[in-house]
C-alpha positions in Angstrom: 0.0 0.0 0.0 1.3 3.5 -0.9 0.7 5.9 1.9 1.3 9.6 1.9 2.5 10.6 5.4 1.5 14.2 6.1 3.6 15.5 9.1 2.0 18.9 9.2 1.7 22.0 11.4 -2.0 23.0 12.0 -3.1 26.1 13.8 -5.4 25.5 16.7 -8.9 26.7 15.9 -8.1 27.6 12.3 -10.4 25.1 10.7 -10.4 26.7 7.3 -6.7 27.0 7.2 -6.2 23.4 8.3 -8.5 22.2 5.6 -6.6 24.2 3.0 -3.4 22.6 4.3 -4.9 19.1 3.9 -6.1 19.8 0.4 -2.7 21.3 -0.6 -1.0 18.1 0.5 -3.4 16.0 -1.5 -2.7 18.0 -4.6 1.0 17.6 -4.0 0.6 13.8 -4.1 -2.0 13.5 -6.8 0.5 12.5 -9.5 1.8 9.7 -7.3 -1.7 8.2 -6.8 -1.3 7.1 -3.1 -3.8 4.6 -1.7 -4.1 6.5 1.5 -3.1 9.9 2.9 -2.7 10.1 6.7 -2.9 13.2 8.8 -2.2 13.7 12.5 -4.5 13.5 15.5 -7.2 16.2 15.7 -5.7 17.8 12.6 -8.9 19.6 11.7 -9.0 21.5 15.1 -5.3 21.6 15.8 -4.0 20.1 19.0 -4.7 20.8 21.7 -8.0 22.7 21.2 -8.7 22.7 24.9 -11.9 24.5 26.0 -12.8 25.4 22.4 -14.3 22.0 22.6 -16.8 23.2 25.2 -18.2 25.8 22.8 -21.1 24.6 20.7 -20.4 27.1 17.9 -16.9 25.7 17.5 -18.1 22.1 17.6 -20.6 22.9 14.8 -17.8 24.4 12.7 -15.8 21.2 13.1 -18.7 19.0 12.2 -19.2 21.1 9.1 -15.5 20.7 8.2 -15.8 16.9 8.5 -18.4 17.0 5.8 -16.0 19.2 3.8 -13.4 16.5 4.0 -15.9 14.1 2.3 -16.4 16.6 -0.5 -12.6 17.0 -0.9 -12.2 13.2 -1.1 -14.5 13.2 -4.2 -11.8 15.2 -6.0 -9.1 12.7 -5.2 -10.6 9.4 -6.4 -8.7 6.3 -5.4 -7.0 8.0 -2.4 -8.4 7.5 1.1 -8.1 10.4 3.5 -7.4 9.4 7.1 -7.6 12.5 9.4 -8.0 13.3 13.0 -11.1 15.3 14.1 -13.9 15.3 16.6 -17.3 13.5 16.2 -20.4 13.4 18.3 -20.8 10.9 21.1 -23.7 9.8 23.2 -23.5 11.8 26.3 -22.1 9.8 29.2 -21.1 11.8 32.3 -21.3 15.0 30.3 -18.9 13.9 27.5 -20.4 14.8 24.1 -17.4 14.1 21.9 -15.1 11.5 20.6 -11.5 12.1 19.6 -11.7 10.4 16.2 -9.9 9.3 13.0 -12.1 9.7 9.9 -11.4 7.5 6.9 -13.0 9.1 3.8 -12.9 7.6 0.3 -14.5 8.8 -2.9 -17.0 11.0 -1.0 -18.0 8.4 1.5 -17.2 7.9 5.2 -15.7 4.4 5.4 -15.2 4.5 9.1 -14.9 6.7 12.2 -12.5 5.2 14.7 -12.6 6.7 18.2 -9.7 7.0 20.7 -9.8 4.4 23.4 -7.1 5.4 25.8 -7.6 9.0 27.0 -4.5 10.5 28.8 -5.1 12.6 31.9 -1.6 13.1 33.1 1.1 15.8 32.6 -0.2 18.3 30.0 -3.0 16.0 28.9 -6.6 16.4 30.0 -8.6 14.5 27.4 -11.1 13.0 29.9 -12.3 16.6 30.4 -13.6 16.6 26.8 -13.9 13.1 25.3 -15.8 9.9 25.8 -13.7 6.8 25.5 -14.5 4.1 23.0 -14.5 0.3 23.7 -15.0 -0.7 20.0 -11.7 -1.8 18.7 -11.7 -3.3 15.3 -9.7 -3.2 12.1 -11.1 -1.3 9.1 -11.3 -3.1 5.7 -9.8 -0.8 3.0 -8.4 -1.8 -0.4 -8.0 -5.5 0.5 -6.2 -4.5 3.7 -7.2 -4.6 7.3 -6.1 -1.3 8.9 -5.5 -1.2 12.6 -6.2 2.5 13.2 -5.1 4.0 16.6 -4.9 7.5 18.0 -1.8 8.6 19.9 -2.2 7.1 23.5 -3.8 4.0 22.1 -0.3 2.8 21.2 1.3 3.8 24.5 0.2 0.8 26.6 3.5 -0.8 27.4 2.1 -3.2 30.0 5.0 -4.7 32.0 7.6 -4.2 29.3 9.2 -1.3 31.1 9.5 0.7 27.9 7.0 3.3 29.2 5.4 3.7 32.6 1.7 3.8 31.5 -0.4 0.7 31.9 -4.1 0.5 30.9 -6.6 -2.3 31.2 -7.0 -2.3 27.4 -4.3 -2.6 24.8 -5.7 -1.5 21.4 -2.6 -2.5 19.4 -2.7 -6.1 20.9 -6.4 -6.3 20.1 -6.0 -5.1 16.5 -3.1 -7.4 15.9 -5.2 -10.3 17.3 -7.9 -9.4 14.8 -5.3 -9.8 12.0 -4.7 -6.2 11.2 -2.2 -5.9 8.3 -0.8 -2.6 9.6 -1.1 -0.5 12.7 -1.5 3.2 11.8 -1.2 5.7 14.7 -2.4 9.3 14.3 -0.6 11.4 16.9 -0.1 14.8 18.4 2.8 13.7 20.6 4.6 16.6 22.2 8.4 16.8 22.3 10.5 16.2 25.3 14.2 15.4 25.6 14.9 11.9 24.4 11.3 11.1 23.6 12.3 10.0 20.1 14.1 7.0 21.7 11.2 6.1 23.8 8.8 6.2 20.8 11.0 4.0 18.6 11.6 1.5 21.4 7.9 1.3 22.3 6.6 1.1 18.7 9.4 -1.2 17.5 8.7 -3.6 20.4 5.0 -3.7 19.6 5.6 -4.3 15.9 8.0 -7.1 16.7 5.9 -8.6 19.4 2.7 -8.7 17.4 4.4 -9.2 14.0 2.7 -6.3 12.4 4.2 -3.1 10.7 3.6 0.2 12.5 3.1 3.6 11.0 3.4 6.6 13.3 2.2 10.0 11.9 2.9 12.9 14.2 2.0 16.6 14.3 4.8 19.1 14.1 5.0 22.7 15.3 4.4 24.8 18.4 1.1 25.4 20.1 1.3 27.6 23.2 3.7 25.8 25.7 3.8 22.5 23.7 6.2 21.8 20.9 5.5 18.9 18.5 8.6 17.5 16.9 7.2 15.3 14.2 9.6 12.4 13.8 7.0 10.3 12.0 8.2 6.8 11.2 7.4 3.5 9.5 8.6 0.3 11.3 8.4 -3.1 9.7 6.9 -6.2 11.3 10.4 -7.1 12.7 10.6 -3.9 14.6 13.1 -2.3 12.2 12.9 1.3 11.2 12.3 1.6 7.4 11.3 5.3 7.0 11.9 8.3 9.2 10.7 11.8 8.6 12.7 14.7 9.9 12.2 16.2 13.3 11.0 19.8 13.8 10.1 20.2 10.1 6.8 20.2 8.3 7.0 17.6 5.5 5.1 15.0 3.7 6.5 11.8 2.2 5.2 8.8 0.3 6.0 5.4 1.7 5.3 1.9 0.3 4.4 -0.5 3.0 5.0 -3.4 0.6 8.3 -2.0 -0.6 11.5 -3.9 -0.5 13.6 -1.1 1.0 15.8 -2.3 3.9 16.0 -1.0 7.4 17.8 2.3 7.8 18.8 2.1 11.4 17.5 4.4 14.2 19.6 7.4 15.0 18.5 9.2 18.2 18.5 13.0 18.3 21.4 14.8 19.9 20.0 16.1 23.2 21.4 19.6 23.1 20.8 20.1 19.4 17.2 18.8 19.6 16.5 21.2 22.5 17.9 24.1 20.6 15.8 23.2 17.5 12.7 22.7 19.6 13.0 26.1 21.3 13.5 27.7 17.9 10.4 26.0 16.5 8.3 26.8 19.6 9.3 30.4 19.7 8.7 30.9 15.9 5.3 29.4 16.0 4.2 31.2 19.2 5.2 34.5 17.7 3.6 33.8 14.3 0.4 32.1 15.6 -0.2 34.9 18.1 0.0 37.5 15.3 3.4 39.1 16.2 6.2 39.8 13.8 9.0 41.2 16.1 10.3 40.5 19.6 12.2 42.5 22.2 14.3 41.4 25.1 16.6 42.8 27.7 20.3 42.1 27.3 22.2 42.0 30.5 25.5 40.5 29.3 24.5 37.2 30.9 24.3 33.7 29.5 20.4 33.4 29.6 19.6 36.6 27.6 22.4 35.8 25.2 21.0 32.3 24.4 17.4 33.6 24.1 18.7 36.3 21.7 20.4 33.7 19.5 17.3 31.5 19.5 15.1 34.5 18.5 17.5 35.6 15.8 17.5 32.1 14.2 13.8 31.5 14.6 12.6 34.9 13.4 15.4 36.6 11.5 17.8 39.2 12.9 15.6 42.0 11.5 12.8 41.0 13.8 14.8 41.0 17.1 15.7 44.1 19.2 17.9 43.8 22.2 17.7 46.5 24.9 20.7 47.3 27.1 19.6 48.9 30.4 22.7 49.5 32.4 22.6 50.6 36.1 25.4 51.8 38.4 26.0 48.1 39.2 26.4 47.0 35.6 30.0 46.0 34.9 31.9 47.4 31.9 32.5 43.8 30.7 28.7 43.1 30.7 28.0 46.1 28.6 30.8 45.3 26.2 29.7 41.7 26.0 26.2 42.7 25.1 27.5 45.1 22.4 29.6 42.3 20.9 26.6 39.9 20.9 24.5 42.5 19.1 27.2 43.0 16.5 27.8 39.3 16.0 24.1 38.6 15.4 23.3 41.8 13.5 20.1 42.5 15.5 18.6 45.9 16.3 19.4 47.5 19.7 18.7 50.4 22.0 20.5 51.6 25.2 18.3 53.0 27.9 20.3 53.7 31.2 18.2 53.2 34.3 20.3 54.8 37.1 18.3 58.1 37.1 14.9 56.2 37.1 16.0 54.0 40.0 17.2 57.1 41.9 13.8 58.7 41.4 12.1 55.6 43.0 14.5 55.9 45.9 13.8 59.5 46.3 10.0 59.0 46.3 10.3 56.1 48.8 12.9 57.7 51.1 10.5 59.0 53.7 8.5 55.8 53.7 11.7 53.6 54.1 13.1 55.8 56.9 15.2 53.9 59.5 15.6 50.8 57.2 18.7 49.7 55.3 19.0 48.7 51.6 18.0 45.1 50.9 16.3 43.0 48.2 13.6 45.7 47.9 16.0 48.1 46.2 17.4 45.3 44.0 14.0 44.4 42.8 13.2 48.0 42.0 15.9 47.8 39.4 14.5 44.7 37.8 11.0 46.2 37.8 12.2 49.4 36.1 13.7 47.2 33.4 10.5 45.2 33.0 8.5 48.5 32.7 10.8 49.7 30.0 10.5 46.5 28.0 6.7 46.5 28.3 6.5 50.2 27.3 8.4 49.3 24.1 6.1 46.4 23.5 3.0 48.6 23.9 4.4 51.3 21.7 5.7 49.2 18.8 3.7 45.9 19.1 6.8 43.8 19.9 6.4 40.7 22.0 8.6 40.7 25.1 10.7 37.6 25.7 11.6 36.9 29.3 14.9 35.2 29.7 14.8 33.4 33.1 15.7 29.7 33.2 14.1 26.7 35.0 16.6 26.7 37.9 15.8 30.4 38.7 12.1 29.9 38.3 12.1 26.9 40.5 13.6 28.7 43.5 12.1 32.1 42.9 15.5 33.7 41.9 13.6 36.1 39.7 11.5 39.3 40.2 7.7 39.5 39.7 6.9 42.3 37.3 10.6 42.6 36.6 12.7 40.1 34.8 9.6 37.8 34.8 7.7 40.3 32.6 7.0 39.1 29.1 4.7 37.3 26.7 6.8 34.2 26.4 9.4 32.6 28.7 11.7 30.8 26.3 14.0 29.1 28.8 11.5 28.5 31.7 11.9 24.7 31.3 15.6 24.7 30.6 17.9 24.1 33.6 20.9 26.5 33.9 23.4 23.7 33.2 21.6 23.0 29.9 21.6 26.7 29.1 25.4 26.5 29.0 25.3 23.4 26.8 23.0 25.2 24.3 25.4 28.2 24.4 28.3 25.9 23.5 26.3 24.3 20.7 25.4 27.8 19.3 29.2 28.6 19.3 30.2 25.4 17.5 30.5 27.3 14.2 32.1 30.4 15.7 31.7 32.5 18.8 28.4 34.2 18.3 28.1 34.4 22.0 31.2 36.2 23.3 33.4 33.8 25.2 33.4 36.0 28.4 29.6 35.5 28.7 30.1 31.7 28.7 32.9 31.7 31.2 32.2 34.4 33.7 30.3 33.7 37.0 26.6 34.3 36.5 25.2 37.4 38.3 22.1 39.5 38.4 24.3 42.6 39.0 21.8 44.2 41.3 24.4 45.0 43.9 28.2 45.3 44.0 30.1 42.1 43.4 27.0 39.9 43.3 27.0 36.4 42.0 24.2 33.8 41.8 26.1 31.4 44.1 26.0 34.0 46.9 22.4 32.8 47.3 22.1 29.5 45.5 23.9 26.2 45.6 26.1 25.4 42.6 23.9 25.0 39.6 25.0 21.5 39.0 23.8 20.4 42.4 20.7 22.7 42.2 19.6 21.3 38.9 20.0 17.7 40.1 17.8 18.4 43.1 15.2 20.1 40.9 15.2 17.1 38.5 14.7 14.6 41.3 12.0 16.6 43.1 10.1 18.0 40.1 10.6 15.4 37.4 11.1 12.3 39.4 8.8 13.4 42.3 11.1 11.9 45.0 10.9 12.8 48.7 13.6 14.8 50.5 14.9 11.6 52.2 15.6 9.9 48.9 17.0 12.9 47.2 19.4 13.4 50.2 20.7 9.8 49.6 21.4 10.6 46.0 22.9 14.1 46.2 23.8 16.7 48.8 23.5 17.0 52.6 19.9 17.1 53.9 20.0 20.8 54.8 20.8 21.9 51.2 18.1 19.6 49.8 15.5 20.8 52.3 16.3 24.4 51.6 15.9 23.9 47.8 12.6 21.9 48.2 11.2 24.4 50.6 12.1 27.3 48.4 10.5 25.6 45.4 7.3 25.1 47.3 7.0 28.6 48.7 7.6 30.2 45.3 4.6 28.6 43.6 2.8 31.9 43.8 5.5 33.5 41.5 5.2 30.7 38.9 1.4 31.2 38.8 2.1 34.7 37.5 4.9 33.8 35.1 4.6 34.1 31.3 3.9 30.9 29.3 7.0 28.8 28.8 8.1 26.2 26.2 8.1 22.6 27.5 11.1 20.4 26.8 11.4 18.2 29.9 9.1 15.6 31.4 7.7 18.0 33.9 7.6 21.7 33.1 6.3 24.6 35.3 3.0 25.6 33.8 0.1 23.6 32.3 1.4 20.2 33.2 2.1 20.8 36.9 -0.8 21.9 39.1 0.3 22.6 42.6 -1.5 24.5 45.4 -0.3 28.0 46.4 -1.9 28.3 49.8 -0.3 25.2 51.3 2.5 24.1 53.6 4.3 20.8 53.0 7.7 19.3 53.0 8.3 15.7 52.0 
């Protein structure tokens, strides 16, 4: 069977645009006469549509679009269209919809297959919207029995240890038991570090175990916090990779499931390079899909702002990035010079707006009210908030999106200022630990020092008081990031983290500081998710609480 694999980038809610993208792909493949064209999960709506699915007007538009797919299929006789959408369900516990795969052929609906396993962990909340289906059966099409699954349906690893999700039902096993000739999986599977290896291991193991070839068709692109990396693949019945579509790129490719091409061997993505590519894609799509063209960010001479600036320049073009230098009396000469070098190396726009006089005016206005008190973090935060106000003013005046530059390590322990350096429309590095920020910087500099060497080698500092460094307040970033990973990602208690890392007092300080800064993170800009547990939509913790594990 010749199958056109459409690894595409839909826009959430843009039903008309997504339909146009579907038809454009079919036109592209018309001369090749594919038997089937496969599009990702919920492609008609874009994924994730979230509470758009609670609006009847939106649901009606999608149902109308489903009928439009049938009309489109009349134009491409001989080619089946398999696409993800929503369909009506009998209301059970208030769920009115199915997450479905529609197989359309010559103007007829051959089958509507509904998702069985609905994820309700991490960033997923599908039980909020969808009714599960217990009807698992192959679909007869062109003398083949197609085992059609939707994303999570193929992620029941049982006791294999490949993945930690176990369900009572295993759709792949059931379809293979009913003699499906191929398993086809329509997905909107978000990126996270090393997930490509997990997917191949899981899908390959199932193909081999059930002796059935496996086709994985994934969405690509950024939608809010989520980044979809594509990485669609065809695996033969022996679990060998035969076709791999590129990651982080919208593309479509024709595969022949009966072809004689040999296995190509699986090559996992490089961790640092894949994170860099993911952040570029996530930033570009967030800016574009939100209707912006240009971005602005503060340049401090530090590693975080430098990396964000490089990502923005690559994602959007240097002409669409403006860096703002806002020196204070505590800004070192080297930081100012490093920022100037970065601006020159990248060729971006820039402005210099000194803040010393503005900060002094705040001090003068508050002098009477701060009588008999000494300088402390209050005065430091005023500087950060002045900078945030300047960036937001430029955003308001010129329509630029402000990028905040704080990393996951800082956000975890609250080493950041509300309404100051946390100001912005998108937090590019909010799920990137500080140690990984340095790795990305070195990756960026592989082909020449775009980021001045001094930025990479000097001790990190907020430069809000004389001689300040991050490690005056925080543990070394290597240790801090390990504790954050074990507590946030692995969800281990303090006692177990202590056995694996540092003395208990350090671990307890970090964990307590993470817990008490939840209120800051509730007010943070959306961030791009690249780890298993990001701050934001996938982690829902109470603010008014007191706990220490």
